C-alpha positions as CSV (number, residue, x, y, z in Angstrom):
1,M,175.0,83.1,159.5
2,A,172.4,85.8,160.6
3,E,173.5,88.1,157.7
4,E,173.1,85.2,155.2
5,T,169.7,84.4,156.6
6,M,168.6,88.0,156.3
7,K,170.0,88.3,152.8
8,D,168.0,85.2,151.8
9,F,164.9,86.7,153.4
10,M,165.3,89.9,151.5
11,D,165.9,88.0,148.2
12,E,162.6,86.2,148.7
13,I,160.9,89.5,149.3
14,D,162.4,90.9,146.1
15,K,161.2,87.9,144.2
16,S,157.7,88.3,145.6
17,L,157.6,91.9,144.8
18,A,158.9,91.2,141.3
19,K,156.2,88.6,140.8
20,G,153.6,91.1,142.0
21,K,154.7,93.7,139.6
22,D,154.7,91.7,136.4
23,G,152.0,89.2,137.3
24,D,154.4,86.3,136.9
25,G,153.0,84.5,140.0
26,F,149.5,84.9,138.8
27,I,150.5,83.3,135.5
28,W,152.0,80.3,137.1
29,D,148.9,79.9,139.2
30,K,146.8,79.8,136.0
31,L,149.1,77.3,134.5
32,H,148.9,75.1,137.6
33,A,145.1,75.4,137.4
34,L,145.2,74.2,133.8
35,L,147.4,71.3,134.8
36,D,145.0,70.3,137.5
37,S,141.8,70.6,135.4
38,G,143.2,68.9,132.3
39,E,141.5,71.6,130.2
40,Y,142.4,71.9,126.5
41,V,143.5,75.3,125.2
42,D,144.6,76.6,121.8
43,V,148.1,77.6,121.1
44,E,150.1,78.6,118.0
45,V,153.4,77.0,117.3
46,T,156.0,79.7,116.9
47,E,159.2,77.7,116.5
48,A,160.7,74.2,115.8
49,V,163.5,73.2,118.0
50,K,165.5,70.0,118.6
51,G,163.1,67.3,119.8
52,G,159.9,69.3,119.4
53,V,158.2,72.7,118.9
54,V,157.6,75.8,120.9
55,A,154.3,77.5,121.7
56,F,153.5,80.3,124.2
57,L,150.7,79.9,126.7
58,E,149.9,82.7,129.2
59,E,153.0,84.5,128.0
60,K,155.2,81.5,129.0
61,R,157.3,79.6,126.6
62,G,156.0,76.1,126.4
63,F,157.6,73.0,124.8
64,I,155.7,70.3,122.9
65,P,157.9,67.2,122.5
66,A,157.7,65.6,119.1
67,S,156.2,62.5,120.8
68,K,153.3,64.6,122.0
69,L,152.5,66.3,118.6
70,S,150.7,63.6,116.9
71,L,149.2,60.1,117.2
72,S,151.9,58.9,114.8
73,Y,155.7,59.3,114.9
74,I,157.0,62.7,113.7
75,D,160.4,62.8,112.2
76,E,162.7,65.6,113.2
77,E,162.8,67.0,109.7
78,K,159.0,67.3,109.7
79,L,158.9,69.6,112.8
80,P,159.1,72.9,110.9
81,E,155.8,72.0,109.2
82,F,154.0,72.6,112.5
83,V,155.2,76.3,112.7
84,G,152.2,78.6,112.4
85,K,149.7,75.9,113.1
86,T,147.2,76.2,115.9
87,L,147.0,73.2,118.2
88,K,144.7,72.2,121.0
89,V,146.9,71.2,123.9
90,K,146.9,70.1,127.5
91,V,149.4,71.2,130.1
92,I,151.3,68.2,131.3
93,T,154.2,69.7,133.3
94,V,154.5,73.0,135.2
95,D,157.8,73.7,137.0
96,E,157.9,77.3,138.2
97,E,161.3,76.9,139.8
98,D,163.0,75.8,136.6
99,D,160.7,78.0,134.5
100,K,159.5,74.9,132.7
101,L,156.2,74.4,130.8
102,V,155.5,71.2,128.8
103,L,152.4,70.8,126.6
104,S,150.8,67.9,124.7
105,A,148.6,67.9,121.6
106,K,148.5,64.1,121.5
107,D,146.0,63.8,124.3
108,Y,143.3,65.7,122.5
109,L,143.9,63.9,119.2
110,K,143.7,60.6,121.0
111,E,140.4,61.5,122.7
112,E,138.9,62.6,119.4
113,A,140.1,59.4,117.6
114,E,138.5,57.3,120.4
115,K,135.2,59.3,120.1
116,K,135.1,58.7,116.3
117,K,135.9,55.1,116.7
118,A,133.1,54.6,119.3
119,E,130.6,56.4,116.9
120,A,131.7,54.2,114.0
121,I,131.4,51.0,116.0
122,A,128.0,52.0,117.3
123,K,126.8,51.9,113.6
124,V,128.1,48.4,113.1
125,Q,125.8,45.4,113.7
126,V,126.7,41.8,114.3
127,G,126.1,39.8,111.1
128,L,127.4,42.6,108.9
129,V,129.4,41.3,105.9
130,T,131.9,43.8,104.5
131,E,135.3,44.2,103.0
132,G,138.4,45.3,104.9
133,V,142.2,45.6,104.5
134,V,144.6,43.6,106.6
135,E,146.5,46.1,108.7
136,S,148.8,43.8,110.7
137,I,149.4,40.1,111.2
138,Q,150.1,38.6,114.6
139,N,150.7,35.0,115.8
140,Y,147.1,34.8,117.1
141,G,145.4,36.4,114.0
142,A,145.2,39.6,112.0
143,F,143.8,43.1,112.4
144,V,141.5,44.2,109.6
145,K,140.5,47.8,108.9
146,L,136.9,47.9,107.7
147,E,135.4,50.2,105.1
148,N,133.9,52.5,107.8
149,G,137.4,53.1,109.3
150,T,137.0,50.7,112.3
151,S,139.3,47.8,113.0
152,G,138.6,44.3,114.2
153,L,140.4,41.1,115.1
154,L,140.3,38.2,112.7
155,H,141.4,35.4,115.0
156,I,143.5,32.6,113.5
157,S,140.7,30.2,114.2
158,Q,138.3,32.3,112.1
159,I,140.5,32.7,109.0
160,S,139.7,29.4,107.3
161,N,138.0,26.1,107.8
162,Q,141.3,24.4,107.3
163,R,143.8,24.4,110.2
164,I,146.7,26.8,109.6
165,A,149.9,27.2,111.5
166,H,150.1,31.0,111.1
167,P,147.9,33.7,109.7
168,S,150.6,34.6,107.1
169,A,149.9,31.3,105.4
170,V,146.7,32.8,104.1
171,L,146.9,36.6,104.6
172,K,149.3,39.4,103.9
173,V,149.4,43.0,105.0
174,G,147.5,45.2,102.5
175,Q,145.3,42.4,101.3
176,T,141.6,43.1,100.8
177,V,139.4,40.5,102.5
178,K,135.7,39.9,102.9
179,V,134.7,39.3,106.6
180,K,131.6,38.9,108.8
181,V,131.2,40.7,112.1
182,T,130.6,37.9,114.6
183,A,130.7,39.8,117.9
184,I,131.0,43.3,119.4
185,K,132.2,43.5,123.0
186,D,133.7,46.5,124.9
187,G,134.1,48.5,121.7
188,K,136.0,45.7,120.0
189,L,135.0,43.9,116.8
190,S,135.4,40.2,116.2
191,L,135.6,39.2,112.6
192,S,135.4,35.9,110.6
193,M,136.3,34.7,107.1
194,K,135.5,31.2,108.1
195,A,131.8,32.1,108.7
196,L,131.5,33.2,105.1
197,E,133.0,29.9,103.8
198,E,130.4,28.0,105.9
199,I,127.6,30.2,104.4
200,G,128.9,29.5,100.9
201,A,128.9,25.7,101.6
202,E,125.3,25.9,102.9
203,E,124.2,27.7,99.7
204,V,125.9,25.1,97.5
205,T,124.1,22.3,99.5
206,E,120.8,24.0,99.1
207,E,121.3,24.5,95.4
208,K,122.2,20.8,95.1
209,I,119.0,19.7,97.0
210,E,116.8,21.9,94.8
211,F,118.4,20.6,91.6
212,E,117.9,17.0,92.8
213,S,114.2,17.7,93.5
214,E,113.8,19.1,90.1
215,G,115.5,16.1,88.7
216,E,113.0,13.7,90.4
217,A,110.1,15.6,88.8
218,T,111.4,14.6,85.4
219,T,111.8,10.9,86.1
220,S,109.5,8.3,84.6
221,L,106.2,7.2,86.2
222,A,107.7,3.7,86.7
223,D,110.6,5.1,88.8
224,L,108.2,7.0,91.0
225,L,106.0,4.0,91.6
226,K,109.1,2.0,92.4
227,K,110.2,4.5,95.0
228,A,106.7,4.5,96.5
229,G,106.9,0.7,97.0
230,F,104.6,-0.5,94.3
């Protein structure tokens, strides 16, 4: 038992000396620091493998899963297209014992997309009337992508003045619609088609009133006196 214990102890010393010679321990320390800080670093993709791609960071072979390469789904056949590209990644797994390093490019892309979305929404004002394309349809409404790239919810109650059982009764994915921005809360846009129908109805009413007024001006003097009570 004592001999085994001593052997294990000597093995640990050898490992420590080896790390000291090639700087391996220092490299893992740096990788752990990157993991803790969440800092983004640039890496170049060197190889496409099953389920993802390979990129070296601090001389260590890092794996980027396909699910962490992009904001959208990446098919296995598309992985070789990433070879040679420089990606901004975050360290998400460091396992020195198993010599495992996992990276993610998706986190950075997501943050950048959220920044652009926030900037675009900041330029939108309540009351804006614009066009958009129906992205998806849900039971409770439809999501519409506006011309400036932002998306908003067109609730089922705001699609039409008429009561509808489901948004698909009026809308379909890919359809271009004109909407009004009715509210902006917590970075989310509320849209309405119904509001534009109501505006249209008001305009028609106003035109009718103006027309009737003009019509009265062309009536006979006798009719005017009659209306006045004479």
